[in-house]
N, C-alpha and C positions, 0 to 999 in steps of 0.2 A: 685140917687133918683128914687124911684119907681113911674113910670108913666105907668100904663097899658092902652093901647089903640090899636085899630085896625089900621094898617097902609095901608094894601092893600089886595087884594085877586084876584085870577084869575084861570081859568080853564087851565090845562096844555095840551099841544099838544105833538106830537112826537119830535118836535124840542126843544132842550134844550135852553130855553129863560130866560132872566133876569126876576127875580121876584121883587127884591127890592135892591136899592143901598143906603148905609148910606151916607148922604151928607158930603162931605169933608169940606165944607165951615164953618159949625157950630162947628167943632172940638169936637164932642161928641162920646163917646163909648156907644154902645147900645146893650142890651141883647134882643134878639128876640125869640119868639116861632113860629115855622112853623108848622101849623096843616094841614096835608094832609088827605083829606076826599075822600073816594071812592063814587063817585056819579053815577057810572054805575048801581048800585042797585042789579043786579042779579049775577054778577061774580066778582071774585077778579081782581084787577088791579095792575100794577107795576109802581113804580116811577123809570124810566129808569136811571136817574142820578139826584143827588142833590149836587150842588157844592158851596163851599165858594170861592168867588173871593177875593184873598188876594192882595190888592193894594200896600202893603208895599214892595212886591217883584218886581224886574224889570228884565225881563218882568213880567207882572202880572201873578201870579200863580193861578191855579184852583185846589182846594183841596176838596176831597169828604167829605160830611157831613153824608150821608147815604150809605150803601152798594149799589152797582149797582143792579138794578132790585129788590129793596125792595118792598115786596108785601103788599098791603092793602086789607084785606078781604072785601067781599061784606058787605055793610052797616056798615063799620067800619072806623076808622081813626087812624093815628099815628102822634105823635108830637115829635119834636126835638127842642132843644134850641141851639142857636149859639150867640157868642159875636162878634160884628163887630166893627172894628176900623173905623175912618173916611175914606171914600173912598172905603171901602170894600163892597161887595155885595153878593147876593145869586141868583143862577139860577137853574132851574130844568126842567125836561121833563118827559113825561109818555110813557108807552108802546103803548097806543092808544089815539087818540085825544078825549078829552072830558070825560075821565074816572075818572080823579083826579082833585079835586079843592084844592088849597092851600090858606090858610088864614095866614096872617102875623100879629103878635101881638107884640108890644113893651112892655117889662116888666120893664126894667130899663134903665136909661141913666145917664152918668156921664161925666164930662169934661175930654178930653184926656190930658195926662201929657205934 
């Protein structure tokens, strides 16, 4: 079902931190759009890592969503879509504290089989 809504947003730091986790309890598969905006203003900035946390693997696997050090030009943004199963998550970090803001939007959701 198409349900477009903002879920969260945060300014990235140099530490690769959790951005959002799909709740396992509601057993929904969700399609998200991650929008990375360069808020530095004057210079390009890099997304050091953007990882999909695959909870179906044991131990939990971290898989790349974007290439390492993906560059976002000054006053620009890049978007990527990812489909998360229940319990999966996304985490990311930037090359410098406060240069990149990520907004997470839910585009679709459907019950997991």
